[in-house]
N, C-alpha and C positions, 0 to 999 in steps of 0.2 A: 191238877198235875203238880207233881212235886219241883223243886227250882231245877232248872239245865242242870248243873253240875250235879247234883244227889242224883236226878235219873240216868246221867252217862254213865257213873260208876256203876248204879242197878245195871244195867242193862250190858257195861261190860263185863257184870262178874257173872251175871244169867250166862252171856254167851260163851265166859270160860267155862263153868260149870255142864254149860250142854256138849260143849266138844267132847269132853271125859265122860260125860254117865251118858251120851244116846247117843244109839246108831242110828242114820238116816231113814234106815228101812221100818225105823219103828215107830218113826213119825208120821203120822198121817198128814196129809196137804187139805182134809176138808176143810173148809170156809168156816169160820165162827159164826157168819150171820153175816147178813145181806141189808144194808140199809134201805129202809122202806121206799119206795116210789109210789108216790103219790099221782104220777101224771104217767102214769105207762101207755106207753105207743106201739104199733106194730108196724107203722107208717116208716117209710126214705127207703127200706132195701134191706139187705139180708146181712149177718154175718158168715165166715166162712174160717174152714182153721187152714192152716197150712203148716210146713215142718215146723215141728220145734228148735226153739236159739242154743245153741251152744251150749249154754249154761243156763242154772235157777239162777235167776237174780233179780234184785230189786235197787232201788235210788241208781240207779243209772241214767246215761244222758245218750242221745240218738242226733245223726245228722245224713239228708240226704244228699250224695253227691254222683254225677253222671247215672241215675237211674236207681242209685245203690243204697242200702241203707246200711251206715255202719255205727254199731254202737261199743262203748266201751266202763268200762269199770264198772264197779255197783259194789254191794254184798250178794256173794256167790255161792254157790256151791254145785258137786254134781248129781246133790239129787234137793228135794225140795228143803232142804234142812241148812242152814245157814255155813259156809267151811272157811272162809275167807273173804277180805277185803280183796277184791281181784285185778290184777294187771293187764287181762284181759280185754282185745279187742278184736272185733271180728268183723262181715261184712253179709250180706243179705242180699242175695241177685232173686228180684222177684221174678225175673222171665225164666228162671230156671226152680224156682224153690227152693235154693239151696245157700248154704252157709259156709264161710269160709276164715278159718283162723288167722288173723294177719301180725304182723310184729305188735311186741305189747307195749306198755302204756310205760312211759320212761319211769312209774311212782302208782302204786295200789292205790287206789282212789275210788271216792265214793259222793255220793252229790256234785256231782261236777257238772259243768254245762258244757256240751257241743256246739257247732255249728258251721255250714261250710261257705266259704267265699272265695272267690279265685281259685278255682280249682283244688282248693286245700281244704282240707278240716281243723276247723283249732278248737281247742280245750283249756278251758279257762279252772281256776279256783278246785275246790272239793274239800273234804275231810282224809287226814292220811290215816288216821287212828278212829278208835270207839270212844272217844273221850268228847267227839263232838264240839271242837272245838276251830273254828275256822282258820286258820293258821296258815293257808295256802293262797298266796298271790302269786302262783308262776301261770304260765300261759304257754301251750304248745303247738306246735301245727305239724301234722301228718300231710306228708306227700303220697300219694298213690301209686305214682308215677315209681318211687323207690323203694315203696313200703318202708320210711323209716320216718320218725319224727325228729323233730327239732325244735330248742326253746325259741322263744319271742320274749318280746318285751312284757315283762312284769306288770301285773294290773295297779291300779294304784296301789290299793290292798286288798286283804285275805278277804276272799268271799265263800261258800258255799250254801247250797240247795237256792243257788237264785237262775234265773232266765237271763237267756242270749238267745239274740234272733239277727238275723241277713237282714239287712234292709240296702238294696243297692251297693251290695259285697262290702257293705261297714257293717259291722257287729256292733247292737245295741246289749247293754249289759244293766240289768236290775236288778233290785230284790235282793233275798237271801237272807245267810246271818252272817251279820255283819254290821257294823257301829255307824256306816253309811248304806245303809237298807232300802233306802228312799233315791240314792243318790243314783244318776244314770251316766254312765260311764258309753262310750263309744270307742272300738277300735280300728284304725286305719290299716292293712294287712299290706297296703303297698308301702305306707312309711312308716311302718310299726313303731305306731305310737298311739298312745291313749289321752282322750279327751274327757274331761269331768264339766267341762263348763254349758251343763244344758241345766234344763228345770228340772227340779225335783219329782218323782211320784207323788201324788198326795198320799195315797196309802201302804204305809209301811207293810212289807207280807215278806214269806216266804212259802219256798214250796207251790209255787205259784204255777202255772201257764204262759205262754206269749205266743205272740203269732203276728207275722205281718199280711195286713190286707191294704194293697191299694198303697203301699208306700207309709203306712200309717202303723204303729207298735200299738198291739192291744194288749194289756196284764188282765188275767182274769183269776179268779179263787184265791187259795191260799190260804195262808193262816199268819194270826198278830200275836206277839206277847201280851196278856194282859198284866201287869203287875197288883196285887192287894196290898203293895205298903211294908209286907212283910217277909219279903224274898222270892215267898213263892210265886210261882205263874202259871197261868190256864193260856191255853191256846183259843184264840177263836176262829173260828172256820169264819169263809169270807163268800159272798157272794157277788162283790164290788168288782165292778168290770171298769178300765180307765185306759184310754188311748192319748197316744203324744203322737203329734205330728213333726216331722226335723226338720218343717220348711218354714214353720211360725215358733219350734220351741217352745208348744202350749202342751199342757195335758188338758184333757175334757173327761167329764164322766159319762159313761155309757150305761144303758140299761141293767141291772143287776138281775145274774145268774137264777133261774130255779130255784135252785139247790147250790146252797153253801156245803163248800167242803174243800179239803185240801186234797196236795199229793193226785192232784190232777193232771190230764196231758192232753194237749190240743192240736190239731191240726186245720190246714185249711181247704176246703173243696169249692170249686167254682166260687169262688169271692165269699162263702159261709164258715165262722169257725165251728169246728166241732169238738165239743169236748166231753170227755168221757171219762169214768173210774174216779178214784179218789177213796179217801178215806175220813172218819169219824170216832175216834180214839173214845171218845165216852161214851158213845153207843155201840161199841165194838163192832164197828160194821164196815164193811166197802161196799162203795156204790156202784149200781149197772146204768147209771142213768147216762143220756145219752141226747142232750141240748144243744140245740145250733144257734147261732147267734148270725143275723144278717145286719150289715154296716149301713145298707142301705136307710133299712128301717127302724133300724136301733130297737129290731124284738128279737125275741126267743121261742124258740120251739122244740117238741119235743120228737124222738127219732127213735127207732126200735133199740131197746137196752143192748148196751153190749153183752155178749154171749156168757162174759167169763168175766165176772167182778172183780175187780182187783184196786190197788193204787201203788204208787211209784212203777206203772207202767212207763214206758217210752212211747213214741206214733212219728210217722211220718204218713205222705200221700205220693202216690207215685201211678201218672198215669188216670188221676183220679180215681185212684181205691185208697184207702185207708188203713194203713197197715198200724196194730196194736200189740207190744211185745213187750212178753216180760211182765215183771211187776210182783206184786206180792197179795194173798188170797186173805189175807188176814191183817189188820192195823194194827199200828204204835209197836210195843217189844213184841208181840207175837209174831210178827213179820220173820222173824228168824226160822221160824219153824212151816210156815208156808210160801218158800218162794217156788216162784212159776218160772216154766221156760215156755209157756204158750204164746204161738202167734193167732191172731185170729185178723181177717180183713174185711172191713166195713166194704160193700158192694151197693151202691147206689143203685137204687131202681131203675134208673136211667140207663143203667149200664149192662154188657154182657156178664153172664154168674161166671161163665165157663171158663172167662180170661183169666189170666195169673199176673199179668202185669198193667 
């Protein structure tokens, strides 16, 4: 892959040209390819369709609050083709299978991170332009009671394509595109303060997934840049899984994922981490693989593939059901012509498949 600056310029030119020369109706959202799955399984449950989201979008973020799923920002459009970096903020009610637009973000952003704590939704970092320069260290709080955004204390530095997870109403932020990608920062919503005095993550990565299981932070997959010394960079896809224990301030190595990939999404069902989607730009494909990690046994298993393979999607669990939302059906720069507004829910084998929440 070309170095990051050249890649960013190329994408900017491509998006600008496309905006003037291609009508959304002329662009097919057909997948360019699905990454080969060598461990296909039909076990675990079923995938079902739900109401489409409010926009076609990818490289967004989500959070759950009061049994509702909030989704913000991203590269978006009214069709499958990229239109803009969006300020859109919407909520999905699983009990009615319906979407509602809310107060827009203070700024149009993509590759942000969302999490909920103390009855509010928090948003950090992201990119504000298509140059893919991480220059936003801002953090925001959304109050669902007033439908308003307010600024909170800035992060210690800019970050994008990072992970943020709540543990006991404290936000844990790690990874991403930043000079400090291995640094773990925590945010206390009550004190409105950030803390940087934590053990660093062993493996630098961006576009990873994170999860909280029994008060421990797990980080999995993603990608990390490799330089050949000439200014060119390639991006190694990761299968590495690491966990952080806040009680001891220590990181531990966990069993690798079966499939190395980037731009994944993950969530926890019954104490196990479910990982799905992702991309491999080198092979021009997106992943259907649905892999499940059990922290108690430190082992991975395989479940039924995601119905619509994609990357850059978001996902949340409500009442034991896993909702996977939006994303892109093509990898890398091809993302802009293959945005999705698909919502699919994974219903475990022991759940009632007719329920919607």
